[in-house]
Structure formats: structure tokens, C-alpha cells
DOMIGU-513697 format. One record per residue (C-alpha): residue in one letter; x, y, z. Coordinates in steps of 0.25 Angstrom, whole numbers, padded with zeros to 4 digits, always signed. Example, Ala and Ser with C-alpha at 12.3 -4.5 7.8 and 13.67 -1.06 7.14 Angstrom:
a+0049-0018+0031s+0055-0004+0029
! end
This chain:
m+0000+0000+0000s+0005+0014-0004g+0008+0025+0006s-0005+0032+0002a-0013+0020+0003h-0008+0018+0017a-0011+0032+0020e-0026+0029+0017a-0027+0017+0025g-0032+0017+0040r-0021+0018+0050d-0026+0005+0056g-0023-0002+0043g-0038-0002+0040p-0045+0002+0027p-0041+0015+0021d-0049+0028+0022l-0057+0027+0009r-0060+0042+0008a-0045+0045+0010v-0042+0034-0001g-0052+0041-0011d-0046+0055-0008r-0032+0049-0010i-0036+0044-0024d-0042+0057-0027a-0029+0064-0023l-0020+0055-0031l-0028+0057-0043d-0028+0072-0041a-0012+0071-0039s-0011+0064-0052s-0016+0076-0059s-0003+0083-0056g+0003+0073-0067g-0006+0079-0077a-0019+0074-0084v-0013+0061-0089a-0008+0057-0075r-0022+0060-0069e-0029+0052-0080r-0020+0040-0077s-0023+0041-0062e-0038+0041-0064e-0037+0029-0074l-0029+0021-0064v-0039+0024-0053r-0050+0020-0063l-0043+0007-0067v-0041+0003-0052a-0055+0006-0049d-0060-0002-0061l-0052-0014-0057y-0057-0014-0043g-0071-0012-0047t-0070-0024-0056g-0064-0032-0045i-0076-0028-0036e-0086-0032-0046r-0079-0045-0048i-0080-0047-0033l-0095-0045-0033e-0097-0054-0045i-0089-0065-0037l-0097-0063-0024h-0110-0064-0033g-0106-0076-0040a-0103-0083-0027g-0116-0079-0021h-0111-0070-0010l-0115-0057-0016d-0128-0056-0009d-0136-0044-0004e-0129-0044+0010v-0115-0044+0004l-0120-0033-0006a-0125-0025+0006l-0112-0026+0013l-0104-0022+0001a-0113-0010-0002n-0112-0005+0013d-0097-0005+0013d-0093+0009+0009l-0080+0005+0002v-0086-0007-0006a-0098+0001-0009s-0090+0013-0015l-0083+0003-0024l-0095-0004-0028i-0101+0010-0032v-0089+0014-0040h-0090+0001-0048g-0105+0001-0050l-0106-0012-0041h-0114-0007-0029p-0126-0015-0026h-0135-0003-0023g-0139+0006-0034v-0136+0021-0033e-0151+0025-0028q-0150+0015-0017r-0136+0020-0012v-0141+0034-0012e-0153+0031-0004q-0144+0023+0006a-0135+0036+0007l-0147+0045+0010e-0152+0035+0020s-0138+0036+0027v-0140+0051+0029r-0155+0051+0032p-0153+0050+0047y-0145+0063+0046l-0155+0070+0038g-0166+0065+0047s-0159+0071+0059h-0162+0085+0052g-0177+0081+0049g-0174+0078+0035d-0172+0067+0025v-0168+0065+0010e-0176+0057-0001l-0169+0051-0013l-0177+0055-0025e-0169+0050-0037v-0156+0045-0041s-0155+0048-0056d-0147+0040-0067e-0138+0051-0068g-0133+0050-0054t-0142+0062-0047v-0148+0060-0034r-0161+0068-0031l-0164+0069-0016r-0175+0076-0008l-0173+0082+0006l-0184+0080+0015g-0188+0085+0029s-0181+0097+0035c-0167+0093+0032d-0166+0106+0023g-0168+0114+0035c-0157+0108+0044p-0145+0116+0047s-0136+0106+0040s-0145+0102+0029s-0136+0107+0018v-0124+0099+0024t-0133+0087+0026l-0137+0088+0011e-0122+0089+0006l-0115+0080+0016a-0125+0070+0020v-0134+0067+0009e-0125+0070-0003g-0113+0063+0004a-0120+0051+0007i-0125+0050-0007e-0112+0052-0013a-0106+0041-0004a-0116+0031-0008a-0118+0034-0023p-0106+0041-0028e-0111+0040-0042i-0122+0051-0039t-0118+0063-0047r-0129+0073-0041i-0138+0075-0029e-0150+0084-0030v-0159+0087-0018e-0173+0091-0018t-0176+0100-0007p-0190+0102+0000s-0199+0112-0008h-0213+0116-0009e-0212+0116-0024p-0218+0104-0031t-0204+0101-0037a-0192+0105-0028p-0179+0108-0036l-0167+0099-0036i-0155+0106-0030s-0141+0100-0031v-0133+0097-0019d-0123+0107-0023s-0133+0118-0024l-0139+0115-0010m-0125+0115-0004s-0120+0128-0011h-0123+0137+0002v-0116+0127+0011r-0103+0127+0002e-0103+0142+0002t-0103+0142+0017g-0092+0132+0020p-0084+0120+0015a-0091+0107+0013g-0090+0096+0024s-0085+0082+0023w-0089+0068+0028e-0080+0062+0039n-0080+0049+0046v-0083+0050+0061p-0080+0036+0068k-0083+0042+0082l-0098+0044+0078a-0099+0030+0072i-0098+0023+0086l-0108+0032+0093h-0119+0024+0100p-0133+0030+0102g-0133+0042+0111g-0118+0043+0109i-0111+0056+0106a-0097+0058+0100e-0089+0070+0095a-0078+0069+0084l-0069+0079+0077v-0072+0078+0062q-0063+0086+0054q-0064+0099+0062t-0078+0097+0066r-0082+0091+0080v-0093+0082+0077l-0103+0077+0087g-0110+0064+0084c-0122+0058+0092r-0130+0045+0090v-0145+0045+0093g-0151+0031+0091d-0146+0026+0078s-0143+0040+0072l-0130+0047+0072y-0129+0063+0072a-0117+0072+0070f-0116+0087+0074r-0105+0097+0075s-0100+0096+0090r-0104+0110+0094c-0116+0115+0102a-0124+0125+0095r-0127+0133+0108c-0114+0134+0115e-0105+0129+0104h-0098+0120+0113g-0094+0106+0108l-0103+0094+0110a-0093+0083+0113d-0099+0080+0127a-0113+0082+0122t-0124+0072+0127l-0136+0066+0121a-0149+0067+0128r-0163+0062+0125r-0173+0072+0122l-0184+0074+0132g-0196+0066+0127g-0189+0061+0115d-0187+0047+0110m-0175+0038+0112d-0168+0044+0100s-0170+0059+0103a-0157+0065+0107l-0152+0079+0112l-0137+0082+0111v-0134+0090+0124c-0122+0100+0123p-0113+0098+0135s-0110+0113+0136c-0123+0120+0135q-0133+0109+0136a-0140+0112+0123h-0148+0101+0117y-0148+0097+0103d-0157+0088+0096v-0148+0078+0089r-0159+0072+0079r-0163+0086+0075a-0150+0090+0069g-0145+0096+0083v-0155+0106+0085c-0154+0113+0099v-0166+0110+0108d-0163+0121+0117v-0161+0132+0106p-0168+0127+0093d-0160+0137+0084l-0147+0130+0088h-0143+0116+0082l-0130+0108+0081d-0123+0106+0068p-0127+0093+0063l-0117+0086+0053p-0121+0076+0042l-0117+0061+0046l-0117+0048+0039t-0116+0034+0044d-0111+0023+0034n-0108+0009+0038g-0104+0014+0052v-0096+0025+0047v-0100+0039+0052s-0097+0051+0044v-0100+0066+0047a-0100+0078+0038v-0092+0089+0044p-0090+0103+0038a-0076+0106+0032p-0068+0115+0040v-0069+0130+0036p-0055+0135+0031s-0050+0146+0040
! end
């Protein structure tokens, strides 16, 4: 294994960081451009040939398993649920699930987050040209973080599950008989004008939380507070909206008269109460709220979307 490959491997000798490997491939292709257009074309051809070789091998493995009677629905489900294997199957057109099913599964993965803001999303169509049409439902469009939710949660989940999608169009609630279709880029223009885009980051500390558990983690330059209520996991910026102190020592309390899954996050400094399931709205001062962060859980891996640091 080369030095670069070793650099991408886990420190414990485990599997490499797949995102880092992909970034490294892109960087090497970009570096090859310094040798001129011919060098760049040869590098891209090499990558294509290697990819085609492995794709043919993967297809042959599936044929052998099928011929031996071992490629049943259970095995297919295991393959489709493994992120690395699924991505390879998608690249080579071998994934057992069609693009519409994968898009619907992606939306299902972000519905708990949208639901925490009183909203939902409906899949209207996946066109033959690779365009996904969605409709936002409920009050998600009025949530303080609805724009970030749209770009990082919904769009990110779809792109991960169906990279062949070329465009995402969103139909927003309207009283008109036919609501206009607005592209994600148009909807996000005001967000990009006010600050840099965020990024998804893996947060292992949140993946091991038990119901009623709270944990703080430093992600990039953002302190993130995660809490689990029942089967649902939520993430917020670790900062009280009233006293602006950190929430690392916050506690979860059951709301008076609420069901078992109701939860209030209590600030350890000023004792302000925040409704976890209602996007962190402050019970004591309704005009205040925590800053919720988009969160995805995929095969036990928890990722949180954090804003990019603002240049000084």
C-alpha cells in the first residue's frame, strides 16, 4: 500500500475514511491538470478503466451468487443497506432498488427531523431525465431553520441515496391552484448570501445515546448538543437562547401533563425550558428558541450538518 493509501486508512488498521478517499482521488485528478490537458485525460481514463474493471467484477460476483441460489431478498437487502457496497452498485447500475424507491427511502430518513418542526415532505415524481419533484407539507416552511433543512437534510439525503439525480424541484405550500416549482438553488440563494454553506459531519458520540441521554460534541468549530427522546435523536447548537451559556450540563425533564415521549431541555445556568420536539422553542419565552441542526442516522452512523466557519 502506498503512503497516500496508508494516510487514508484508519489508525487502528480498519477500513479507510471513504469520504477522504474520494476527496483524495479528486485532488489527484486536479493535480494531474498541471501536466496539461493530455495528462488530465489520461488520468481520467485510468480511473474509468479501473472503475469498469471492478464494476465487471462486482457484476460477476452477483451472477455467481444468483447461479448458486444464494442471492435471495435477504442478501440483496444486506448489500443495499451497506453504504460502500450500495454506492458501488449504484455506480455500475446494479443496485436492486430503483431510483424512485431510493429517493423515497432517503426522504424517510429525514422525516423525523422535519416532523420535529411540524413539517413533512412528499415525493411527487422522479422523471426519466433525473429530476425529483417534492412538495413541502405542514409548517416546515415557517421553521427558523427550514432553508438549511431543505438544502442539507432533504437535498443531501437524496444525493447520497441517488447520485444519478440531476435536479431537485420543490413545490411550496400555496393557495393558488397550481403552485410554482422552485429549484433548490433559488430557494437557497438568500442563505448563501448571508453565510457559507455547511457540511455533514459524523458524530459518533451521538450514536450511542440512550433514551433520555444528552451529550455535547465539538464538531468543526461548533459545539453540538445531542439528545435522544424515545427513538428520536435531535441536535442543537449548544447555546442557551436566553442566557447564551453552554448546554453541556443541561438536563431532560418530562413536560407536566405530557406523555412519556414529551421532553423539555433545561438550561443549567438560567433554568430556561426548551421543547425538544418543537424545534427547541422556549416554553418560558416563546419568542426564543434553540438553534436546531439537521441530523441524519444511517446504519447506526449519526451525521450532523454544521455551518461552515465564517472567515475572520
